[in-house]
C-alpha positions as CSV (number, residue, x, y, z in Angstrom):
1,X,36.7,41.1,151.4
2,X,39.1,38.5,148.8
3,X,37.8,35.6,148.1
4,X,39.7,32.7,150.1
5,X,42.2,31.0,147.6
6,X,41.3,27.9,146.0
7,X,43.2,25.9,142.8
8,X,41.6,27.4,139.7
9,X,40.7,24.8,137.1
10,X,43.3,26.1,134.6
11,X,42.4,23.1,132.2
12,X,39.2,24.9,131.6
13,X,40.1,28.2,131.8
14,X,43.0,27.4,129.6
15,X,40.0,26.1,127.1
16,X,37.9,29.0,127.5
17,X,41.1,31.0,126.5
18,X,41.8,28.9,123.6
19,X,38.3,29.6,122.2
20,X,38.0,33.1,122.8
21,X,41.1,33.8,121.3
22,X,40.4,32.6,117.5
23,X,38.4,35.6,117.5
24,X,42.1,37.5,117.9
25,X,43.3,35.3,115.4
26,X,40.4,36.2,113.0
27,X,41.4,40.0,114.0
28,X,44.9,39.2,112.6
29,X,44.2,37.6,109.3
30,X,41.4,40.0,108.4
31,X,43.8,42.9,109.1
32,X,46.7,40.9,107.6
33,X,45.3,39.7,104.5
34,X,44.5,42.7,102.7
35,X,48.9,43.1,102.4
36,X,49.2,40.8,99.5
37,X,45.8,41.5,98.0
38,X,46.3,45.4,97.0
39,X,47.4,45.0,93.5
40,X,44.0,42.7,92.6
41,X,42.2,45.2,94.1
42,X,43.5,48.1,91.8
43,X,43.4,45.8,89.1
44,X,39.7,44.5,89.8
45,X,37.8,47.2,90.7
46,X,40.3,50.3,89.1
47,X,41.2,51.9,92.0
48,X,43.3,54.6,92.1
49,X,45.5,55.7,95.5
50,X,42.6,57.2,97.2
51,X,40.5,54.7,96.2
52,X,42.7,51.8,97.6
53,X,43.2,53.7,100.8
54,X,39.8,53.7,101.3
55,X,39.0,50.1,100.5
56,X,41.9,49.1,103.2
57,X,40.5,51.5,105.7
58,X,36.9,50.5,105.1
59,X,37.5,47.5,107.3
60,X,38.6,49.9,110.3
61,X,35.2,51.6,109.4
62,X,33.5,48.6,111.0
63,X,36.2,48.0,113.5
64,X,35.1,51.4,115.3
65,X,31.4,50.3,115.1
66,X,31.9,47.1,115.9
67,X,33.7,47.7,119.1
68,X,31.4,50.7,120.0
69,X,28.3,48.5,120.0
70,X,29.8,45.3,120.9
71,X,30.5,46.6,124.8
72,X,27.1,47.9,125.3
73,X,25.5,44.9,123.5
74,X,27.8,42.5,125.7
75,X,26.2,44.0,128.6
76,X,22.6,43.3,127.2
77,X,22.9,40.1,125.3
78,X,26.4,38.2,127.3
79,X,30.0,38.3,125.7
80,X,29.7,34.8,124.4
81,X,26.4,35.8,122.2
82,X,28.0,38.8,121.0
83,X,31.1,36.8,119.9
84,X,29.0,34.4,118.1
85,X,27.2,37.0,116.0
86,X,31.1,38.5,115.4
87,X,31.6,35.0,114.1
88,X,29.0,35.0,111.6
89,X,30.0,38.3,110.3
90,X,33.6,36.7,109.9
91,X,32.3,34.2,107.8
92,X,30.2,36.0,105.9
93,X,32.6,39.0,105.0
94,X,35.7,36.2,104.0
95,X,33.3,34.4,101.4
96,X,31.8,37.8,100.3
97,X,35.6,39.6,100.1
98,X,36.8,36.6,98.0
99,X,33.7,36.2,95.4
100,X,32.6,39.5,94.9
101,X,32.7,41.5,91.9
102,X,31.3,44.6,92.9
103,X,32.6,47.1,94.2
104,X,30.5,48.6,96.6
105,X,29.5,44.8,97.6
106,X,33.5,43.9,98.8
107,X,33.7,47.3,100.6
108,X,30.2,46.2,102.2
109,X,31.7,42.9,103.2
110,X,34.4,44.3,104.3
111,X,32.8,46.9,106.9
112,X,30.9,43.6,108.2
113,X,34.2,41.7,108.7
114,X,35.1,45.1,110.3
115,X,32.5,45.2,112.3
116,X,33.2,41.5,113.6
117,X,37.1,42.5,114.3
118,X,36.3,45.4,116.0
119,X,33.5,43.2,118.6
120,X,36.4,40.2,118.8
121,X,38.9,42.8,119.4
122,X,37.3,44.5,122.6
123,X,35.6,41.4,123.7
124,X,37.7,38.8,123.9
125,X,40.4,40.5,126.3
126,X,37.3,41.2,128.4
127,X,36.1,38.1,128.6
128,X,39.5,36.2,129.5
129,X,39.6,39.3,132.3
130,X,36.4,38.1,133.6
131,X,37.1,34.1,133.7
132,X,40.5,34.2,134.8
133,X,42.5,34.4,138.0
134,X,43.9,37.6,139.0
135,X,47.5,36.0,139.4
136,X,47.6,34.9,135.5
137,X,45.0,37.1,134.2
138,X,48.0,39.1,132.4
139,X,49.2,36.0,130.7
140,X,46.2,34.8,129.7
141,X,45.2,37.9,128.2
142,X,48.2,38.2,126.5
143,X,47.6,35.1,124.2
144,X,45.0,37.5,122.5
145,X,47.8,39.3,121.2
146,X,49.6,36.2,120.0
147,X,46.8,34.9,118.1
148,X,46.3,38.5,116.5
149,X,50.0,38.3,115.2
150,X,49.5,34.7,114.5
151,X,46.6,35.5,112.4
152,X,48.5,38.3,111.0
153,X,51.5,36.1,109.8
154,X,48.8,33.2,108.6
155,X,47.9,35.9,106.2
156,X,50.9,36.8,105.4
157,X,52.2,33.0,104.9
158,X,49.0,32.3,103.0
159,X,49.5,35.7,100.4
160,X,53.2,34.7,100.4
161,X,52.4,30.9,99.5
162,X,49.5,31.6,97.0
163,X,51.2,34.6,95.1
164,X,54.2,32.4,94.7
165,X,52.4,29.5,93.7
166,X,50.1,31.3,91.3
167,X,53.3,33.5,89.8
168,X,51.7,36.7,91.3
169,X,48.8,38.0,93.3
170,X,46.7,39.1,90.1
171,X,47.0,35.5,88.0
172,X,44.6,32.7,88.5
173,X,44.9,30.4,91.0
174,X,42.5,27.2,91.9
175,X,39.2,26.7,90.2
176,X,40.8,29.7,88.1
177,X,40.1,32.1,91.0
178,X,42.6,35.2,91.1
179,X,45.3,34.2,93.9
180,X,44.3,37.5,95.5
181,X,40.5,36.5,96.1
182,X,41.9,33.1,97.8
183,X,43.6,35.1,100.5
184,X,40.3,36.4,101.4
185,X,38.8,33.2,101.1
186,X,40.7,31.1,103.3
187,X,39.5,32.8,106.5
188,X,36.3,31.3,106.1
189,X,37.6,28.3,107.8
190,X,39.0,29.5,111.2
191,X,35.4,31.6,111.2
192,X,33.7,28.5,110.9
193,X,36.1,27.0,113.5
194,X,35.3,29.7,116.1
195,X,31.6,29.8,115.7
196,X,31.3,26.0,116.7
197,X,33.4,26.2,119.4
198,X,31.7,29.4,121.1
199,X,28.9,26.9,122.1
200,X,30.9,24.8,124.0
201,X,32.1,27.7,126.6
202,X,30.6,29.1,129.4
203,X,29.0,33.0,129.8
204,X,31.2,35.1,131.4
205,X,30.0,34.9,135.3
206,X,30.4,39.0,135.8
207,X,27.9,39.4,132.9
208,X,25.9,36.9,134.6
209,X,25.8,38.6,138.1
210,X,24.9,42.0,135.9
211,X,21.9,40.6,134.6
212,X,20.9,39.0,138.1
213,X,21.2,35.4,137.1
214,X,22.9,34.8,140.1
215,X,22.5,30.8,140.4
216,X,24.1,30.7,136.7
217,X,26.7,32.6,137.7
218,X,27.5,30.7,140.8
219,X,27.7,27.8,138.6
220,X,30.1,28.7,136.3
221,X,32.3,30.5,139.6
222,X,32.6,26.7,140.8
223,X,33.4,25.1,137.7
224,X,35.9,27.7,137.0
225,X,37.6,28.1,141.0
226,X,35.9,25.5,143.0
227,X,32.9,25.3,145.6
228,X,34.7,27.6,148.5
229,X,36.0,30.3,146.5
230,X,33.1,30.3,144.5
231,X,30.4,31.6,147.2
232,X,32.8,34.3,148.1
233,X,33.7,35.3,144.8
234,X,29.8,35.6,143.8
235,X,29.8,37.8,146.9
236,X,32.3,40.1,145.7
237,X,31.2,40.4,142.3
238,X,27.4,41.3,143.7
239,X,28.9,43.8,145.7
240,X,31.1,45.4,142.7
241,X,27.5,46.4,141.0
242,X,25.3,49.3,141.1
243,X,22.3,48.5,143.4
244,X,20.1,50.3,141.8
245,X,20.9,50.0,137.8
246,X,22.7,47.6,135.5
247,X,25.4,48.8,134.0
248,X,24.4,51.3,131.0
249,X,26.4,53.3,128.7
250,X,26.0,56.7,131.1
251,X,28.2,55.1,133.5
252,X,31.0,56.3,131.8
253,X,30.3,60.1,132.9
254,X,31.5,61.1,135.8
255,X,29.5,60.9,139.2
256,X,27.9,63.9,140.1
257,X,29.8,66.0,142.3
258,X,33.0,64.9,140.6
259,X,35.5,66.3,138.3
260,X,36.1,65.1,134.9
261,X,37.2,66.2,131.6
262,X,34.6,66.7,129.2
263,X,32.3,64.8,131.6
264,X,34.0,61.6,131.6
265,X,35.6,59.4,134.1
266,X,39.4,60.0,134.4
267,X,40.0,55.9,133.5
268,X,37.9,56.0,130.7
269,X,40.4,58.6,129.4
270,X,43.3,57.0,130.4
271,X,41.8,53.8,128.3
272,X,41.0,56.2,125.2
273,X,44.6,57.3,125.9
274,X,45.9,54.1,125.8
275,X,43.9,53.0,122.6
276,X,44.6,55.7,120.2
277,X,48.5,55.7,120.7
278,X,48.3,52.2,120.7
279,X,48.0,53.3,116.9
280,X,49.6,56.6,116.5
281,X,53.2,55.1,117.1
282,X,51.9,53.3,113.4
283,X,52.1,49.8,113.9
284,X,49.6,49.1,111.6
285,X,51.5,50.7,108.8
286,X,54.0,47.7,108.9
287,X,50.6,45.7,109.3
288,X,48.3,46.9,106.5
289,X,51.3,47.7,104.2
290,X,53.8,46.0,104.9
291,X,54.4,44.6,101.2
292,X,53.8,48.5,99.5
293,X,56.2,49.8,102.4
294,X,59.0,47.7,101.4
295,X,58.3,47.8,97.6
296,X,58.7,51.7,98.2
297,X,62.3,51.0,100.0
298,X,63.3,48.8,97.0
299,X,62.4,45.4,97.2
300,X,60.6,43.0,95.0
301,X,56.9,42.0,96.0
302,X,58.3,38.6,96.7
303,X,61.1,39.6,99.0
304,X,58.0,42.2,100.6
305,X,55.8,39.4,101.3
306,X,58.8,37.0,102.9
307,X,59.9,40.4,105.1
308,X,56.2,40.6,106.7
309,X,56.3,36.7,107.5
310,X,59.5,37.4,109.1
311,X,57.9,40.1,111.0
312,X,54.9,38.1,112.0
313,X,57.6,35.3,113.5
314,X,59.6,38.2,115.5
315,X,56.5,39.4,116.9
316,X,55.0,36.2,118.1
317,X,58.7,35.3,119.8
318,X,58.0,38.6,121.5
319,X,54.9,38.1,122.6
320,X,56.0,34.8,124.2
321,X,58.6,37.2,126.0
322,X,55.4,39.3,127.4
323,X,53.5,36.1,128.6
324,X,56.7,35.1,131.1
325,X,56.8,38.9,132.1
326,X,53.7,40.7,132.7
327,X,52.7,38.9,135.9
328,X,55.9,39.7,137.6
329,X,56.9,43.1,136.5
330,X,53.7,44.4,135.8
331,X,52.1,46.3,132.9
332,X,53.2,49.9,133.4
333,X,56.9,48.8,133.3
334,X,56.6,47.0,129.6
335,X,54.8,49.9,128.6
336,X,57.3,52.5,129.3
337,X,60.1,50.0,127.9
338,X,58.2,49.5,124.7
339,X,57.8,53.2,123.9
340,X,61.3,54.1,124.7
341,X,62.4,51.2,122.2
342,X,60.0,52.3,119.7
343,X,61.0,55.7,119.7
344,X,64.4,54.5,119.1
345,X,63.7,52.2,116.5
346,X,61.5,54.2,114.3
347,X,63.9,57.3,114.1
348,X,66.8,54.7,113.0
349,X,63.8,53.7,110.1
350,X,63.7,57.9,109.4
351,X,67.4,58.1,109.2
352,X,68.1,55.3,106.8
353,X,64.8,56.5,104.7
354,X,66.1,59.9,104.5
355,X,69.4,58.6,102.7
356,X,67.5,57.1,99.9
357,X,67.0,58.7,96.8
358,X,63.9,58.6,94.2
359,X,64.0,56.9,91.0
360,X,62.3,58.0,87.9
361,X,59.0,56.8,88.7
362,X,59.2,58.6,92.4
363,X,59.7,55.7,94.3
364,X,62.3,55.7,97.1
365,X,65.3,53.4,96.4
366,X,67.7,52.7,99.3
367,X,71.3,51.1,99.1
368,X,71.4,47.8,100.4
369,X,73.4,48.8,103.5
370,X,70.3,51.4,104.4
371,X,67.8,49.0,103.6
372,X,69.3,46.3,105.7
373,X,69.5,49.1,108.2
374,X,65.6,49.6,107.8
375,X,64.5,46.0,107.8
376,X,66.6,45.4,111.2
377,X,65.2,48.5,112.6
378,X,61.7,47.6,111.7
379,X,61.9,44.2,113.5
380,X,63.6,45.5,116.7
381,X,60.3,47.7,116.2
382,X,57.8,45.4,116.0
383,X,59.4,43.5,119.2
384,X,59.1,46.2,121.3
385,X,55.1,47.1,120.1
386,X,54.5,43.3,120.9
387,X,56.5,43.3,124.2
388,X,54.9,46.3,125.4
389,X,51.8,48.4,123.7
390,X,50.3,45.0,121.5
391,X,49.3,42.9,124.1
392,X,49.4,45.3,127.4
393,X,47.2,47.7,125.8
394,X,44.6,45.1,125.6
395,X,45.3,43.6,128.5
396,X,44.6,46.9,130.6
397,X,41.3,47.8,128.6
398,X,39.9,43.9,129.6
399,X,40.8,44.8,133.1
400,X,41.3,48.1,134.3
401,X,37.7,49.4,134.4
402,X,35.5,48.7,137.4
403,X,32.6,46.1,136.7
404,X,29.9,48.1,136.6
405,X,31.5,50.1,133.7
406,X,33.6,47.9,131.8
407,X,31.2,47.3,129.1
408,X,30.6,50.5,128.7
409,X,34.2,51.9,128.8
410,X,35.5,49.3,126.3
411,X,33.0,50.3,123.7
412,X,34.4,54.0,124.5
413,X,37.8,53.1,124.5
414,X,37.7,50.7,121.5
415,X,35.7,53.1,119.4
416,X,38.5,55.6,119.8
417,X,41.1,53.0,119.2
418,X,39.7,51.8,115.8
419,X,39.0,55.6,114.5
420,X,43.0,55.9,115.2
421,X,43.7,53.2,113.4
422,X,41.4,54.2,110.2
423,X,42.9,57.5,110.3
424,X,46.4,56.1,110.2
425,X,45.7,53.4,107.6
426,X,43.3,55.9,105.1
427,X,46.4,58.9,105.8
428,X,49.4,56.6,104.8
429,X,49.4,56.2,101.2
430,X,49.0,60.0,100.8
431,X,51.8,60.8,103.4
432,X,53.9,58.1,101.9
433,X,53.4,59.8,98.3
434,X,53.3,63.3,99.3
435,X,55.7,64.0,102.1
436,X,57.6,61.0,101.9
437,X,58.6,57.8,104.3
438,X,61.1,59.9,106.5
439,X,58.8,62.6,107.3
440,X,55.6,59.5,107.7
441,X,57.8,57.9,110.3
442,X,59.4,61.3,112.0
443,X,55.2,61.3,113.1
444,X,55.2,58.2,114.4
445,X,58.5,58.5,116.3
446,X,57.4,61.6,118.0
447,X,53.9,59.9,119.5
448,X,56.0,57.0,120.6
449,X,57.7,59.6,122.8
450,X,54.7,61.3,123.8
451,X,53.3,58.0,124.9
452,X,56.1,57.5,127.4
453,X,55.7,60.7,129.4
454,X,51.9,60.1,129.2
455,X,52.0,56.2,130.5
456,X,54.5,57.5,133.3
457,X,51.9,60.3,134.5
458,X,48.6,58.9,134.1
459,X,48.7,54.8,133.9
460,X,48.0,52.8,137.6
461,X,49.4,49.5,137.8
462,X,46.9,46.7,137.9
463,X,49.2,43.5,138.1
464,X,47.4,40.9,140.5
465,X,44.6,43.2,141.5
466,X,41.2,41.8,141.5
467,X,38.8,43.5,139.2
468,X,36.4,44.0,141.9
469,X,39.1,46.1,143.3
470,X,39.3,48.4,140.3
471,X,39.1,52.1,141.0
472,X,37.2,54.5,138.4
């Protein structure tokens, strides 16, 4: 039975989306800030390439911890309360990373910030999915990706302006503090806004029902959808939860008498597949190491930071395409288009990198023609990613699981997503130095090809479905 349709309070819902996705903006900023700080990190903490890779990747250690525990904590404490905890970690992590003179303290703060990133990455889309009407849920959840890319672009822009004003990233800037440190400190402003704003939005009605707080859930549903629709929706939501126990991590296991690979429900494996392959196509190599990547390809530091800003702006524009079409053509077609487009553009980048030569320092040098080909292919790749896998993976993780297992399944999928993210970030510097950019990008291109066939075989469309109708 579906609840009667009533005009949703779109003003309130969009306000909730705006607040929830500040977490995505911070997620993007924290991920992108390191892009322009790597020379400063190496100088301040005397890091070699392995040490730099660990320092950059330490954020991601926190991310897969935060993603795993956020899902289960959200089933206990609520989506909103766990996002508040994440906001506090964002704020503290930004300030400590900016001011720390100790490498150990810096890494600890980066891990704490990563816990916040991981938590926000899984809870923001889940929370939005749980308050949004089914017919516009996809475009509302896609705002999360726009905010992630906005955060990344803001970090790239701050890096470019601060480094340019100071002369270089390692030079003193305001108050005599090195420019690269200000790239972290500035994150404290949106983190504080996020923390304050979270006190002005309601808790997820699905969480309230799971906790047996039916009157509170009813009031939230009335504010979202009106009294008539709220009553029927409350009945549907209650029916979607198990009567014998509240949501728990063990719910991701295949029910007794059914087949599940390694004991997990098939739908959980689909979520893991989407989460992992979003990283294996190599997108975060461009986000985390964009400045380094383009310098390896022969561009100056200043030009490399500027290319990052262009890539970020292109990414935001691509996400608006997704908003326009995701609730019309669906999630699965966008994933297939994205996989095919990413594979093609990655192979073009491989060709461009393969035409370069090494200078006396061992750095790749490209001709102006091949450099231009590489930049154009990289931006086309970013467009294909942000029209498809970038936002759609988060949309699907937020909506594809049944109510009973959503928090737990997000914990598992989020853990694997950030683990894959960490492995890609950790291995890229060594891969680029060892086997070269062309071979490294061949790996990402092959993963994009594989992702096409996995989506075709295992992903089912969720466009327009109510969360209570999701099958697990």
